[in-house]
Each structure stands twice: as C-alpha cells, then as structure tokens.
Legacy VTK file of the C-alpha trace (Angstrom):
# vtk DataFile Version 3.0
C-alpha trace
ASCII
DATASET POLYDATA
POINTS 116 float
-0.090 -0.066 -0.109
2.541 2.118 0.807
4.183 1.298 -2.754
0.659 2.096 -3.928
0.741 5.812 -2.490
4.532 6.602 -3.635
3.213 5.673 -7.239
0.608 8.054 -7.221
2.591 10.901 -5.758
5.215 9.916 -8.914
2.568 10.906 -11.244
2.508 14.016 -10.056
6.356 14.475 -10.838
4.694 14.105 -14.670
2.215 16.600 -14.244
4.171 18.385 -17.448
4.140 15.590 -19.577
2.589 11.644 -21.032
1.692 9.822 -18.222
2.848 6.007 -18.687
0.662 4.846 -15.713
1.941 1.114 -16.648
5.905 2.653 -16.247
5.311 4.417 -13.391
3.469 0.909 -11.559
6.347 -0.929 -12.791
8.645 1.476 -11.221
7.126 1.900 -8.153
6.877 -2.404 -7.326
11.136 -1.981 -7.906
11.445 0.780 -5.134
13.781 0.456 -2.458
13.395 2.672 0.252
16.809 4.993 0.781
15.650 4.762 4.657
13.203 2.054 5.426
11.306 2.112 8.456
8.067 1.098 7.336
7.886 -1.501 10.116
8.281 1.237 12.665
5.692 3.237 11.199
3.206 -0.049 10.899
4.064 -0.475 14.537
3.560 3.434 15.312
0.225 2.780 13.153
-0.857 0.222 14.835
-0.432 2.165 18.443
-2.178 5.217 17.179
-5.484 6.164 18.672
-5.920 8.977 15.705
-4.096 9.276 12.388
-4.339 12.317 9.813
-4.138 11.521 6.527
-3.656 14.726 4.233
-3.872 14.020 0.759
-2.630 16.617 -1.780
-3.121 16.110 -5.462
-6.533 15.063 -7.041
-4.856 12.390 -9.234
-3.064 10.583 -6.735
-6.198 10.408 -4.155
-7.457 7.083 -5.880
-3.862 5.699 -4.984
-3.907 7.261 -1.639
-7.189 5.282 -1.128
-5.370 2.011 -1.370
-3.000 3.107 1.498
-5.919 4.517 3.685
-7.863 1.352 3.196
-4.909 -0.610 4.700
-5.212 1.805 7.827
-7.471 1.427 10.865
-10.652 2.599 9.362
-12.025 3.751 12.826
-8.812 5.829 13.418
-8.147 7.617 10.216
-9.805 10.986 9.310
-8.306 12.348 5.530
-8.143 16.030 5.310
-8.996 17.960 2.152
-8.543 21.623 0.675
-11.756 23.582 1.524
-11.321 24.855 -2.259
-9.475 24.251 -5.217
-5.634 25.449 -5.669
-4.506 23.924 -8.799
-4.766 20.288 -8.651
-5.338 19.850 -4.954
-7.973 17.472 -3.757
-11.505 18.881 -2.647
-14.404 17.402 -0.713
-16.174 16.872 -4.401
-12.761 15.257 -5.441
-12.641 12.855 -2.186
-16.706 11.849 -2.611
-16.253 10.882 -6.269
-13.717 8.260 -5.139
-15.355 6.734 -2.039
-12.665 8.096 0.533
-15.608 9.377 2.422
-16.780 5.230 2.656
-13.579 4.452 3.800
-12.353 7.033 6.129
-13.769 10.366 7.893
-13.293 13.286 5.575
-12.825 16.997 6.635
-12.062 20.027 4.945
-8.572 21.993 6.017
-10.561 25.187 6.295
-8.863 27.128 3.710
-7.836 26.884 0.455
-4.591 27.980 0.846
-0.946 26.868 -0.197
1.351 26.267 2.898
3.912 28.780 3.148
7.112 26.932 2.207
LINES 1 117
116 0 1 2 3 4 5 6 7 8 9 10 11 12 13 14 15 16 17 18 19 20 21 22 23 24 25 26 27 28 29 30 31 32 33 34 35 36 37 38 39 40 41 42 43 44 45 46 47 48 49 50 51 52 53 54 55 56 57 58 59 60 61 62 63 64 65 66 67 68 69 70 71 72 73 74 75 76 77 78 79 80 81 82 83 84 85 86 87 88 89 90 91 92 93 94 95 96 97 98 99 100 101 102 103 104 105 106 107 108 109 110 111 112 113 114 115
C-alpha cells in the first residue's frame, strides 16, 4: 500500500508530460527505500489513537485510497482542501472516489497553500 501511494506521488512529477501509468506502477514495484522505516511506521500506526492523512493532488487520491484502506478505518481522518488550488483534492473529489466510505473526510478550512 505504501508503494501504491508512492506511485500516486510519482505521477505528480509528470504533470507537464504524458503519464505512462503501467511504467509508473512497474517502477514503483521495484522501489527500494533509501531509509526503510516501514515496520516502525506499521507499529506506530497500530498504536495510534487517531491518524490524520493529508491528501494532496486530485490525481493521486485513488492511489492514496489503497493506503487509507490498509489503515484502521475507525481511526483515520482524511483532510482535503476547502477550495481548489491548482489540482489539490477537494471534498467533491474525495467523495467522487469514495474516500468517505473508507474514512472520515474533513476540510482543512482553507484553499491556500501552506507557506514554504
């Protein structure tokens, strides 16, 4: 599920060009982490009372959903932008892919990007 979510983020890197989805999926399956803390993350997630999952770009949320579905659903809240900025996820986007069926979905209360 982490690899699938990573594939979604990789798609955003190709925003200005054509996306070869099968190639992205193949590359993601071969992905190795420079630093692999996935077992530590798993343990932390199992102990967490609440999990806040911040979504980013609308095209990625179908990939994020795979990871979100792997989390304990009763404890997951997904935060989306309250209004569109470029291609950021909004509540309507989240509902369109059914995120509200697998987790609680809230708005951030802003449509502004966070300062760098």
